[in-house]
N, C-alpha and C positions, 0 to 999 in steps of 0.2 A: 620037708618044708619046701614050699616053692619059692622061687626067686623074688616074686613080687611080695611075699610075706617078709622075706629077709630085707627087702628095701624098705618096707614099712617100719620094721623094727629098728633099723639104722636111722630113719628119720625121726622116729619118736625119741630114740636114745640121744640124738643131737638136739632136739628140742628141750629135753630134760637137762642136758648139760648147758645150754644157752641160759635157761631159767636159773640154774644153780649158779652160774657165773654172775648174772645180773643181781641175784640175791645177795651173793658175797660182796659185790661192788657197792650195793646199798647199804649193807650192814656196816661197812667201814665208816659211813657218814653219820650213823646214829651215835650221838655223843656219850650216852650212858652205857652202851653195849661194850662189854669187856672191862668196865670199871665199876661193877656193882660190888657191894659189900659181900665178902665171902669168896671173891676171886683172889687167888693166891699169886703174888709176884715175889719172887726170890732173886735178889741181885747180890752178886759177890764178885768183885773185880771186873773181868770182861765177860762174865757169864750171867745171863738173865734167863730164868725159867718162869713161865707164865702158865698157870693152870686156871682157866676160867670156869670153875665148878658151877657157880650160881647162874652164870650167863647160859651154860649149856643146859641146865635144868629148865630155865625160863624158856629157852628156845624149843626145847623138847615139848613142854606143856602147850605152847602156842601152836607148834606144827601138829600136834596131836589133835587139838581142837579143830584146826582148820581142815585137816585131812578127814576127820570124822564127819564134819559138816558137808564136805564136798562128796564123800563116798556114799553118804545117806540119801542123796537126791537121786 
């Protein structure tokens, strides 16, 4: 692998990381995300366990649709 290809790969990886970071920042501002029926929250004393099952299923479906639409073009 040539050095220019490695450089391009690093730039693409950086862009993907920035996009993922921005998505996580925006996702924190969506009011219903993480509070859907079916998301499990267990609190006992100082311990809190949060399992966002329904949120992850919803995000998986949305991302699958978006990526399929993008890759078909």
